[in-house]
N, C-alpha and C positions, 0 to 999 in steps of 0.2 A: 061535955055528952052528946051534943050536934056531930065531932067530929069520929065519936063512936058510932051513933047512928050510921053517919055516912059512909061508916068502914062496913056494919054490917050486910045496909044495902049494896053495897057494889060485892059482897062475898055472894049475896043472893043470886044477885046478876050472874056474876062468871058461871055459881051452880047450876041455874037456871039455861045458861045457854050451855053450858056442856053436856046438859040431858037430854036439850034440843038438837043436838050434835049426835048424840049419838041414837036419836032416833032417825034422825035424817039418814045417818049411816045405815040403819037395821032398811032402811024402806029402798035406798038409791041403792046398797051393793045385796045382789040378789045371793042366796047361800048358798054356798057350793056342796051339793052332795057327794060322799066317798064311802064308797066300801071297804074296809082292811080285811083282809085273809092273812092268816098262816099257817104255810106250808111246811109239814114236818117229814123228818125223815132220819135215819139214823146211819152214823159212819162204820159202814161197814170199809172205807178205804178210808185213809187222812182224809178230816176233814176239812182242809185247804183244797182236796181236788173233789169233795162231793159239792162245796158251792159255784168252783168253779163248773163242773155240769151242768148243774140245774136252774144255776142264775141267769143267762140267755132266754131257754126254754120260758121263765116265768116271767119275766120280763116282755114277752112277746103274747105271753097267755094273758097278762092282765092288761095290756095295751088294747088287746083285739075285746076282751069282756067290758071296757070301758067305751070301747065302741058300740056296742051290740045292748050294754044295757043302757047306756046316755049318763050315766055317773062313772067318776072317778072309780079307779080300779088300782089297789094300793096291796102286794105281795110281798112280803118277809117271810124268811125262813128261819126255823127253828130245829138245828142239827143237835139230837141226842147222843150222848155218849155211848150208849148200847141199846139194843133190840129192844131188851124192860122196859127203857125208860120212851123209848119212842113209843112204844106200843102205849103206855101209862097215856100219852097226853092225847093220843088219839082217841080211846075209849074216855078221860073225864074232859076233856072238848076245847083243850087248849091248846090244840090247832085246829083248823076247818079241815084241812084235805091233807093226805099223804100219799107216801109212796114206799109201801113193803114189801118185801120177799113174800114168798104164798104162806109159807106154817106163820108168819107174824101176821098175815092177816087173820087164819083159821084160829088163832090164836083169839085174837082182838075181839073178831068174830063170834064168838063163844061168850068172852065177856059181856059185849055191849051187843047186842041183836041190832041196834038202830044202825048199826055203820053198814054205808053202800059201797059195792063197788063201783065207782068211776067210770073207769076205762080197764081194759087189759092193753101191757104192752104187747105190738105185734112183733114178731121174728119171720120177716121173708112172707108174712103171710099170715103166720103159723101161730096157735098160743102155748106150742112147746118149742123147749129148747135144751145145752145139752148143758153137765155141772161134769167133775173128772174129779177122780178119786188118782193121786200122784206120788211116783216113789223118786227115790233117789238116781239121777242120771245113770249110775254103775250099777244101782242095785240088783238082783238075781232075783227077786221077784218075779215072776210072771202072772198071780192070779191070785184072787183075795185070801183063798186058802192057805198061799205060802206064808200069811201075815200073822198067824198063829205063834204067839210067843214074841209076837213085835211090839212097834212102839205107835200108836195112831196122832194123828194132829187132828181134832176136828177142830171147827170157828167158831160162833156162837154157839150157847145152848138153844140156841131159838133158831138158829139158821137150816135153811131148808134144804139146801145143799152140805152144806159145814157139818150139819149135824143127823136131822131124817131121813135124811135118804140115805145118806152114807151108812148108817146105822143100820138102815131096811136089810142094803146090799149086805153086809157083814154078816148079818143074823143069815139069808139067804144063802152063805157060803159056808153057814156055820162057825161063825166067829162070833162069841159074844163078848163082853167084857172081862170076863174072867177070863175066857182065852187067849187075854194081850198082857204082854208083860208091862204096858203102861197106857196112859193115853191121857188127853187134855183139852182144856175147852181154850183155843187161844185168842179169839174174838176175830179180828179182821179178816180176810179171807191172805191176801199179801203175806201179813204172818205165818201161817199157815205155810202158803208156799216156800216162803225164805228158811222156817225150821226144816222142812223137808228137805232142802237145798243143801243147809247146811249139815244135814245128817244127823240133826239132833232127835228126828222119829222115822218112819221104814216108811209111812203113808201118811198121807192128807186126803180133804179134801176141799176143791176148792169150785169159784164160777170159774167157766172155760175162759172168760175176757181177762180177767186177770194172772190166770194158767199163762195165758199167748205173751200181756206184758212181763212177767217175769222171765219167759223166753228172749225174752226182744232185751233183757238186762243181763243177760248169760247167765237165769241161776239155773244150776245143775239137776233137773230135775226133768221126768217124763211121765205120760199119761200111759196109767197102769188100766183106765176102765172109766167109760162116759157113763153118767148117769143123765135119764131123761127128766127133766123141772118143767115143770109150768112157767109160763112167762109172767111178771109182777104184775099185781095191782095195784090201779091208783085208787084211794079210797077216798072217801064224805064223812066226818063223823056225822053222831046223830041229829035231827031237826034240824039240818042245816038247811036255809032256806029252796026249795025246790026252784027256783028261777035261778039262782043263781048256779045249781046243783045243774040243771037241765042246759044252761048257755055253755057252763065249762066244759058238759061233757059232749055236746055239743062243737065247740070247735075245736078241741080236742080229735074226734072224730073227721075233723076234715082236714086238719092241719098236714099237709104236704110237703112242705118247704125242706128238702133237706137240709141246707145249714142249721135251722132250728132244732130239726129233729134228730142229728146227728150225734148228740154227747148222751143220749140218754132213750133212744128208741128210735133207731133208722128207719124204721121200715112204719111206725107211727104207730097208731092204737088201735082196738079192736074192741067193740062189745062185746063184755063179759056179765059171768053170772055164777052165783057158788057153786052152780052143779059142776065147773070148771076145776073146780078143787079138793075135787072128791079123791082122787088119787095123792094128794097131798094130806088129807087128813089120815088114809089109809098107810101111810108111810109113817105118820107118826104114832099111828096104833103099834103096829109094827115094830115101831123102835124100841118101845118100851120091851121089849123081851131080848135087847141086847142087855138092857141090866146097865147102865150107866148114866 
């Protein structure tokens, strides 16, 4: 009996010592405050290329925010398989901020009015840049009107250049879905350019930088037409902490380091508003006349 009582006292002493140790640690070790953010985008190009493209800037942004907020900021990345899933993630609040194409922003904003523009990307100080409609290098096509009864490759169904702006131009040229022999939505811009280069399609719409990259790889395509577009917006989800939003915006607008900016926006960022995307809304409405 004495041995049992002694053993019980020893157990009680060990438990007490353990509790005291936890209490001491709680007071002796200051709590580390941490802000976790998720950046979202979709794979307009290969996912591995998308990671390489954004990681350096996101690391820089997290470090700069940590310094200004006095709290550790960690930013992880979520790459959606397509435009639709990327929009869903922002609308549902699964990601905290995102970089979308203009048409995806318009779609997301219509679904969740609380989404805000963080900044717009600058193109040599401008809010506009160009996309292209391409044809095979040896094609006899000289204008959009020549594509009647032809085959056209679009990007995603929510792509600004790859669908809405291209369809607006086709409609202006008197070409509708019924006037084409065939058309398809191929998703990524590089796939569109490659398919046109192989001769699977008579024309296709893609980003100008993708067009240039494909030319460097000797893909046999040429530019038929340039299309004016609005630069990409960076967005924040509804109800994200205003202090975090303001800090992020301030840092991005101040960033001038060419090495940091080069992969995403060589010329940095500009302030933006919903009114900057009125031309995109108009193109999305006009594209309905295309019928596809």
